[in-house]
Each structure stands twice: as C-alpha cells, then as structure tokens.
N, C-alpha and C positions, 0 to 999 in steps of 0.2 A: 564195574567198569569194562568199556568195550575196547577189545584189541581187532586190529587190520590184521586178517591173515589173506597174504598175497603168493602169485605163482604157483597155483592150485593145479593139479591136475584136473582136468575136464571128470576125470571119473570118478573122485572123492563127494562122497554124500555129506549131507549135514550130519549125519548120525556116527560117520567116520571121524570127522572132525570135532564133535562130541567126545568121542573116547580118547582123543588123542589129547583133549585139556582136561580131562576129569583126574587124572593123579595129581592134578595142582590144583584142585579146589572145586567147589561148587560152579558148574557151568550153568546159569540162568537162560540162555539162548543162544541161536546158531543159525546164522540166515546165509546162504549161499547164493550171491545173486547172480542171475538170470538173463540172457537178452531177451527181450519183448515180443522181437518176432520170432524170434527162431526156437526161443527157448531154452535155447545153449547154456550153460555155466559160461559166466566172463571171466573165472580163473579167479578171483577172490572172495572173500566173504568178510563176514563179521562174528566175533564171540562175544558173550556177554557174559562177565565173571561176578562172583557175589560179593567180593572183597578186592580193592585196590592190590593186596601184599599177596592174594593168591593171581591175580592176573601177570604183576610182576615177575613171579616165580615160572606163571608158565611161558612169558613173553623171552625170558632168559633160558629157559628149558628149552624151548620149542624153535625158534628163530634162527635160521639156518639149517634145520635138521631136514634128512630126507624123508619125503611123505609119497607114496609111488611115485619114484625114480624121478621126483621135482624135489629143489629145494627150497622150503620155504620163507617166506618173506613173514614175522611176526613182530608186531611194533601196537603201540597205544595208537588207538584212531582218534584221528582229529576231528573235532568238531565240523558237522556240517555246514557249507554256506550254500548258500543258494545261488550258487554262478553254474548251475545245471545248463546244458546246451537247450537249445529251445527260445522260448524268448516269443516275442510278437513280431510281426513283422515288420514291424514300425524299427526295433530293434535291432535287426540283422540288414535293412537296407544302409544305415550308417551314411554318414555326408560325402563330401565331395563328388557327387552325381553332376555332371554338367552336360547342357544339351537338352533335348525334349522337353516335354511340358510348356509348353509356349515361352521357351526361353529362357525360364529361370534358371539358375544351377540352386544346387543344395539336395534338390530330388525329395525334399521333405514334402509335407501338404500344405495347404496354405491353411492357419487359422483364422475364424471367423470371431472375431472381440466385439 
C-alpha cells in the first residue's frame, strides 16, 4: 500500500524516512520527490509498505508526529491522475481570444478537412 508523507523537512533523507516506518512493518520502497531544475526536495514523498494492515498502523502511528521539528502529514496516497501541469501549447491557449489572426475569434488554428 502506498502512503503519502507531507510537510517533510528538506533535510530528511529517504533512509531516515524508511527508519521511521520500519517499526510498523516491511517497507518496500521510499521516495522523496525533488524539483527537476534545482534538485531540492519538495517537502513530500511516498512510502510503500508490504501490507495494508502495516500501512494503516504506520498512518495511525506517524500522522501528526514531529520529525525534525516539523509535524508530518501521513495518509493513504490517492491514485495518480494525469492532471499534472504542462500539456501541449494548444491546451494552454484556451478559448476566448479575440482579435488578431485575420479577424477570427477563438484563437484556435483552423483545421483543413
């Protein structure tokens, strides 16, 4: 079961996070997300545990606990959605643009069928 861990200190390492979860059961993976450009931790990560009962025990035991002077948030991770930022240029333009482009409104490109 995948667990979200938020409000982490930027100094917390994946190994340190693993050690916090080990008393509750088998930790299968730990990842702290980092910014792609700066490489700096984003302040949250994910821990995967071998069983649902171990994960629930860890959530109950660790949610609201102080870790490096920060109160961490620990709960079941929600499934990933593909609504991350980015997308194509056309997705960001949106409608509502008026003017320019030969007097057309809408700002979209014309499709030739």
